[in-house]
MARNU-798588 format. One record per atom (N, C-alpha, C): residue in three letters; x, y, z; atom name; residue number from 1. Coordinates in steps of 0.001 Angstrom, whole numbers, plus 500000, padded with zeros to 6 digits. Each point is the difference from the previous one (the first is absolute). Layout:
REM residues N
> residuo; u; v; w; atomo; num
> ala; X; Y; Z; CA; NUM
...
***
This chain:
REM residues 117
> residuo; u; v; w; atomo; num
> met; 777793; 319128; 928236; N; 1
> met; 499863; 501424; 499832; CA; 1
> met; 500366; 500715; 501306; C; 1
> arg; 500675; 501085; 499864; N; 2
> arg; 500472; 500760; 501146; CA; 2
> arg; 498912; 500944; 500507; C; 2
> arg; 499905; 500116; 501315; N; 3
> arg; 499022; 500889; 500616; CA; 3
> arg; 500425; 501451; 499884; C; 3
> ala; 499063; 500892; 499785; N; 4
> ala; 500296; 501428; 499919; CA; 4
> ala; 500398; 500522; 501375; C; 4
> glu; 500971; 500886; 500020; N; 5
> glu; 500446; 500614; 501249; CA; 5
> glu; 499490; 501430; 500068; C; 5
> arg; 499779; 500459; 501207; N; 6
> arg; 499588; 501393; 500195; CA; 6
> arg; 501193; 500916; 499734; C; 6
> ile; 499707; 501163; 499401; N; 7
> ile; 501054; 500945; 499641; CA; 7
> ile; 500757; 500491; 501236; C; 7
> gly; 499294; 500182; 501124; N; 8
> gly; 500652; 500448; 501227; CA; 8
> gly; 501072; 499035; 500461; C; 8
> gly; 499707; 498722; 499926; N; 9
> gly; 500973; 498978; 500390; CA; 9
> gly; 501207; 499981; 499084; C; 9
> ile; 499735; 500186; 498718; N; 10
> ile; 501094; 500032; 499022; CA; 10
> ile; 500897; 501203; 500261; C; 10
> leu; 499390; 501157; 500240; N; 11
> leu; 500783; 501208; 500261; CA; 11
> leu; 500844; 499854; 501258; C; 11
> leu; 499420; 499431; 501048; N; 12
> leu; 500768; 499799; 501230; CA; 12
> leu; 501199; 499096; 499770; C; 12
> lys; 499819; 498962; 499206; N; 13
> lys; 501108; 499093; 499696; CA; 13
> lys; 501089; 500715; 499198; C; 13
> val; 499600; 500776; 499008; N; 14
> val; 500973; 500750; 499188; CA; 14
> val; 500766; 500993; 500866; C; 14
> ile; 499282; 500727; 500850; N; 15
> ile; 500638; 500968; 500896; CA; 15
> ile; 501003; 499307; 500904; C; 15
> ser; 499608; 498871; 500539; N; 16
> ser; 500891; 499240; 500863; CA; 16
> ser; 501210; 499490; 499221; C; 16
> asp; 499755; 499433; 498815; N; 17
> asp; 501095; 499469; 499172; CA; 17
> asp; 501003; 501080; 499620; C; 17
> leu; 499519; 501228; 499805; N; 18
> leu; 500880; 501107; 499628; CA; 18
> leu; 500670; 500648; 501208; C; 18
> gly; 499653; 499544; 501188; N; 19
> gly; 500596; 500560; 501217; CA; 19
> gly; 499477; 501388; 500340; C; 19
> leu; 498783; 500303; 499573; N; 20
> leu; 499441; 501326; 500212; CA; 20
> leu; 499078; 500099; 501207; C; 20
> ala; 499729; 498903; 500668; N; 21
> ala; 499044; 499998; 501108; CA; 21
> ala; 500428; 500961; 501114; C; 21
> lys; 501261; 499972; 500366; N; 22
> lys; 500478; 500882; 501074; CA; 22
> lys; 499900; 501459; 499573; C; 22
> lys; 500390; 500302; 498771; N; 23
> lys; 499916; 501383; 499507; CA; 23
> lys; 498565; 500499; 500000; C; 23
> met; 499078; 499152; 499617; N; 24
> met; 498598; 500396; 499988; CA; 24
> met; 499499; 500244; 501426; C; 24
> ser; 500428; 499176; 500936; N; 25
> ser; 499625; 500202; 501399; CA; 25
> ser; 500564; 501312; 500518; C; 25
> glu; 501241; 500282; 499645; N; 26
> glu; 500619; 501252; 500412; CA; 26
> glu; 499226; 501190; 499427; C; 26
> gln; 499613; 499920; 498752; N; 27
> gln; 499264; 501091; 499372; CA; 27
> gln; 498630; 500189; 500658; C; 27
> arg; 499371; 498913; 500387; N; 28
> arg; 498713; 500096; 500703; CA; 28
> arg; 500162; 500763; 501307; C; 28
> ala; 501128; 499825; 500679; N; 29
> ala; 500241; 500727; 501249; CA; 29
> ala; 499994; 501503; 499748; C; 29
> val; 500506; 500412; 498855; N; 30
> val; 500037; 501422; 499645; CA; 30
> val; 498618; 500490; 499593; C; 30
> thr; 499374; 499287; 499085; N; 31
> thr; 498718; 500477; 499466; CA; 31
> thr; 498860; 499906; 501012; C; 31
> glu; 500079; 499063; 500912; N; 32
> glu; 498928; 499830; 500974; CA; 32
> glu; 500281; 500674; 501342; C; 32
> trp; 501059; 500791; 500061; N; 33
> trp; 500378; 500685; 501233; CA; 33
> trp; 498817; 500718; 500663; C; 33
> pro; 499226; 500828; 499280; N; 34
> pro; 498889; 500703; 500663; CA; 34
> pro; 498986; 499051; 500641; C; 34
> asp; 499717; 498889; 499354; N; 35
> asp; 499058; 499028; 500562; CA; 35
> asp; 500584; 499270; 501201; C; 35
> ile; 501296; 499792; 499973; N; 36
> ile; 500664; 499270; 501087; CA; 36
> ile; 500037; 500839; 501274; C; 36
> val; 500354; 501279; 499871; N; 37
> val; 500183; 500836; 501195; CA; 37
> val; 498780; 500836; 500356; C; 37
> gly; 499045; 500115; 499092; N; 38
> gly; 498802; 500784; 500273; CA; 38
> gly; 500153; 501454; 499580; C; 38
> pro; 498868; 500706; 499895; N; 39
> pro; 500010; 501356; 499453; CA; 39
> pro; 500776; 501020; 500835; C; 39
> arg; 499953; 499889; 501316; N; 40
> arg; 500690; 500983; 500846; CA; 40
> arg; 501513; 499954; 499796; C; 40
> val; 500565; 498809; 500012; N; 41
> val; 501441; 499856; 499790; CA; 41
> val; 500355; 500296; 498541; C; 41
> ala; 499174; 499544; 499075; N; 42
> ala; 500270; 500219; 498568; CA; 42
> ala; 499995; 501479; 499642; C; 42
> glu; 499284; 500796; 500762; N; 43
> glu; 499971; 501443; 499752; CA; 43
> glu; 501367; 500634; 500251; C; 43
> his; 500821; 499356; 500820; N; 44
> his; 501299; 500547; 500378; CA; 44
> his; 501177; 499168; 499510; C; 44
> ser; 499723; 498969; 499200; N; 45
> ser; 501077; 499122; 499545; CA; 45
> ser; 499688; 499425; 498624; C; 45
> arg; 501056; 499537; 499343; N; 46
> arg; 499843; 499397; 498677; CA; 46
> arg; 501111; 498978; 499797; C; 46
> ala; 499627; 498776; 499671; N; 47
> ala; 500999; 498973; 499700; CA; 47
> ala; 500659; 500363; 498671; C; 47
> leu; 501313; 499992; 499971; N; 48
> leu; 500746; 500408; 498809; CA; 48
> leu; 500423; 498822; 499138; C; 48
> arg; 500676; 499043; 500629; N; 49
> arg; 500553; 498873; 499246; CA; 49
> arg; 500452; 498916; 500965; C; 49
> val; 500273; 498847; 499424; N; 50
> val; 500592; 498905; 500759; CA; 50
> val; 501309; 499640; 499316; C; 50
> thr; 501053; 499973; 500798; N; 51
> thr; 501320; 499634; 499490; CA; 51
> thr; 500602; 498987; 500960; C; 51
> gly; 500296; 498820; 499501; N; 52
> gly; 500630; 498972; 500824; CA; 52
> gly; 499222; 499657; 501252; C; 52
> gly; 498681; 499924; 499883; N; 53
> gly; 499164; 499658; 501137; CA; 53
> gly; 499761; 501150; 500963; C; 53
> arg; 500437; 501199; 499630; N; 54
> arg; 499823; 501182; 500841; CA; 54
> arg; 498973; 500930; 499369; C; 54
> leu; 498946; 500294; 500753; N; 55
> leu; 498951; 500908; 499551; CA; 55
> leu; 500352; 501405; 500465; C; 55
> phe; 500144; 500920; 499053; N; 56
> phe; 500309; 501391; 500307; CA; 56
> phe; 498705; 500803; 499963; C; 56
> val; 499732; 500704; 501094; N; 57
> val; 498769; 500762; 500157; CA; 57
> val; 500357; 501454; 500288; C; 57
> glu; 499455; 500897; 499196; N; 58
> glu; 500195; 501427; 500199; CA; 58
> glu; 498948; 500507; 500987; C; 58
> val; 500432; 500796; 500969; N; 59
> val; 499081; 500599; 500958; CA; 59
> val; 500141; 501517; 499936; C; 59
> asp; 498933; 500715; 500391; N; 60
> asp; 500012; 501441; 499817; CA; 60
> asp; 500562; 500798; 501175; C; 60
> ser; 500354; 499331; 501095; N; 61
> ser; 500599; 500721; 501125; CA; 61
> ser; 500784; 499036; 500883; C; 61
> ser; 500877; 500570; 500808; N; 62
> ser; 500769; 499167; 500925; CA; 62
> ser; 499085; 499399; 501068; C; 62
> val; 498924; 500693; 500316; N; 63
> val; 499037; 499465; 500974; CA; 63
> val; 499380; 498710; 499463; C; 63
> trp; 499585; 500012; 498738; N; 64
> trp; 499419; 498791; 499408; CA; 64
> trp; 501053; 498910; 499819; C; 64
> ser; 501224; 500379; 499719; N; 65
> ser; 501066; 499007; 499897; CA; 65
> ser; 500168; 499278; 501335; C; 65
> gln; 500001; 500756; 501083; N; 66
> gln; 500126; 499416; 501330; CA; 66
> gln; 498794; 499116; 500328; C; 66
> glu; 498810; 500493; 499700; N; 67
> glu; 498773; 499244; 500274; CA; 67
> glu; 500000; 498665; 499252; C; 67
> leu; 500341; 500043; 498725; N; 68
> leu; 500000; 498772; 499198; CA; 68
> leu; 501136; 499071; 500402; C; 68
> ser; 501105; 500558; 500441; N; 69
> ser; 501099; 499158; 500492; CA; 69
> ser; 499554; 499175; 501199; C; 69
> leu; 499172; 500602; 500846; N; 70
> leu; 499478; 499273; 501148; CA; 70
> leu; 499023; 498906; 499584; C; 70
> met; 499397; 500154; 498823; N; 71
> met; 499034; 499022; 499486; CA; 71
> met; 500628; 499030; 498991; C; 71
> lys; 501297; 500060; 499853; N; 72
> lys; 500697; 499277; 498927; CA; 72
> lys; 499702; 498503; 499983; C; 72
> arg; 500036; 499344; 501142; N; 73
> arg; 499753; 498547; 500029; CA; 73
> arg; 498595; 499659; 499519; C; 73
> arg; 499032; 500777; 500476; N; 74
> arg; 498613; 499754; 499594; CA; 74
> arg; 499820; 500277; 498507; C; 74
> ile; 500607; 501070; 499509; N; 75
> ile; 499916; 500330; 498576; CA; 75
> ile; 500616; 498883; 499169; C; 75
> leu; 501163; 499535; 500396; N; 76
> leu; 500683; 498924; 499284; CA; 76
> leu; 499143; 498738; 499951; C; 76
> arg; 499408; 499667; 501122; N; 77
> arg; 499120; 498827; 500073; CA; 77
> arg; 498795; 500169; 499062; C; 77
> glu; 499377; 501172; 500016; N; 78
> glu; 498825; 500253; 499158; CA; 78
> glu; 500356; 500006; 498518; C; 78
> val; 501140; 500571; 499654; N; 79
> val; 500434; 500023; 498603; CA; 79
> val; 500172; 498576; 499488; C; 79
> asn; 500729; 499184; 500739; N; 80
> asn; 500252; 498629; 499558; CA; 80
> asn; 498731; 499155; 499995; C; 80
> lys; 499100; 500286; 500929; N; 81
> lys; 498720; 499294; 499999; CA; 81
> lys; 499211; 500355; 498735; C; 81
> arg; 500035; 501255; 499621; N; 82
> arg; 499255; 500463; 498824; CA; 82
> arg; 500561; 499426; 498705; C; 82
> val; 501319; 499932; 499890; N; 83
> val; 500593; 499522; 498752; CA; 83
> val; 500091; 498478; 499953; C; 83
> gly; 499701; 499343; 501107; N; 84
> gly; 499914; 498549; 500003; CA; 84
> gly; 501301; 499258; 500120; C; 84
> arg; 501034; 500681; 500376; N; 85
> arg; 501300; 499353; 500190; CA; 85
> arg; 500919; 500949; 500744; C; 85
> glu; 501170; 499517; 500392; N; 86
> glu; 500978; 500833; 500702; CA; 86
> glu; 500861; 500747; 498980; C; 86
> ala; 499382; 500849; 499209; N; 87
> ala; 500713; 500726; 498946; CA; 87
> ala; 500815; 501157; 500569; C; 87
> ile; 499537; 500569; 501102; N; 88
> ile; 500644; 501174; 500590; CA; 88
> ile; 500671; 499599; 501305; C; 88
> glu; 501281; 500324; 500111; N; 89
> glu; 500761; 499668; 501203; CA; 89
> glu; 500155; 501195; 500927; C; 89
> his; 500080; 501192; 499421; N; 90
> his; 500209; 501225; 500780; CA; 90
> his; 499165; 501126; 499410; C; 90
> val; 499620; 500953; 500861; N; 91
> val; 499322; 501209; 499554; CA; 91
> val; 500864; 501179; 500420; C; 91
> his; 500302; 500877; 499041; N; 92
> his; 500806; 501191; 500274; CA; 92
> his; 499170; 501235; 499710; C; 92
> phe; 499999; 500942; 500940; N; 93
> phe; 499252; 501231; 499829; CA; 93
> phe; 500971; 501118; 499660; C; 93
> val; 499677; 500738; 498945; N; 94
> val; 500839; 501109; 499563; CA; 94
> val; 499167; 501270; 499996; C; 94
> leu; 500621; 501080; 500425; N; 95
> leu; 499307; 501277; 500052; CA; 95
> leu; 499888; 500578; 498601; C; 95
> gly; 498797; 500406; 499641; N; 96
> gly; 499755; 500560; 498674; CA; 96
> gly; 499361; 501357; 500103; C; 96
> gly; 499227; 500344; 498979; N; 97
> gly; 499311; 501282; 499960; CA; 97
> gly; 498776; 500013; 500890; C; 97
> ser; 499262; 501097; 499926; N; 98
> ser; 498831; 500151; 500856; CA; 98
> ser; 498798; 499228; 499488; C; 98
> thr; 500047; 499545; 498738; N; 99
> thr; 498891; 499212; 499451; CA; 99
> thr; 500561; 498802; 499249; C; 99
> pro; 500422; 498955; 500728; N; 100
> pro; 500645; 498867; 499351; CA; 100
> pro; 499109; 499280; 499010; C; 100
> his; 498696; 500025; 500188; N; 101
> his; 499102; 499285; 499106; CA; 101
> his; 499750; 500768; 498713; C; 101
> asp; 500559; 501202; 499853; N; 102
> asp; 499794; 500822; 498815; CA; 102
> asp; 501342; 500322; 499347; C; 102
> ala; 500886; 499017; 499960; N; 103
> ala; 501355; 500236; 499510; CA; 103
> ala; 500063; 500215; 498499; C; 103
> thr; 498947; 499690; 499276; N; 104
> thr; 500040; 500186; 498558; CA; 104
> thr; 499745; 501443; 499598; C; 104
> thr; 499526; 500818; 500935; N; 105
> thr; 499750; 501404; 499707; CA; 105
> thr; 501328; 500706; 499833; C; 105
> ser; 500128; 500777; 498953; N; 106
> ser; 501249; 500737; 499813; CA; 106
> ser; 500012; 501185; 500947; C; 106
> his; 501169; 500347; 500458; N; 107
> his; 500156; 501125; 500915; CA; 107
> his; 500535; 501185; 499231; C; 107
> arg; 499259; 501070; 500017; N; 108
> arg; 500428; 501197; 499297; CA; 108
> arg; 500962; 500772; 500879; C; 108
> gly; 500884; 500715; 499337; N; 109
> gly; 500930; 500842; 500732; CA; 109
> gly; 499313; 501259; 500484; C; 109
> lys; 500648; 500738; 500923; N; 110
> lys; 499420; 501216; 500561; CA; 110
> lys; 499711; 501020; 498920; C; 110
> asp; 500882; 500132; 499014; N; 111
> asp; 499794; 500970; 498917; CA; 111
> asp; 498729; 499711; 499233; C; 111
> glu; 499713; 498715; 499755; N; 112
> glu; 498782; 499638; 499273; CA; 112
> glu; 498759; 500337; 500820; C; 112
> glu; 500099; 499767; 501329; N; 113
> glu; 498856; 500288; 500851; CA; 113
> glu; 499709; 501488; 500043; C; 113
> asp; 501058; 500809; 499924; N; 114
> asp; 499835; 501446; 500049; CA; 114
> asp; 499633; 500583; 498640; C; 114
> gly; 499960; 499140; 498977; N; 115
> gly; 499680; 500463; 498672; CA; 115
> gly; 501180; 500597; 499270; C; 115
> glu; 501226; 499789; 500520; N; 116
> glu; 501187; 500560; 499382; CA; 116
> glu; 500711; 499013; 499103; C; 116
> gly; 499545; 498722; 499958; N; 117
> gly; 500760; 499010; 499249; CA; 117
> gly; 499341; 499446; 498880; C; 117
***
């Protein structure tokens, strides 16, 4: 008779067999960004996506882009430590809006704000 296996082990094997382990690690880098960098940095930045081992992070000002660029090696090390593998090879900072963590909010036009639209 065969021994029962834990569902977690089975899922890990399926994920590995399907070649999804790296993609899942990359996604963790995005979803866990606030925990990785802490609340102060997360207030001014938001991980957007991972493409080809490159993590794209939106920042709300050029000052924060410069600050995070200086911390890039440490951020890269912490991201890969958190996801449990070398899923991320590079971190790129891109300038975004004033509230990168609230990108799902729709932006109304000036006419709508003035009550004319």
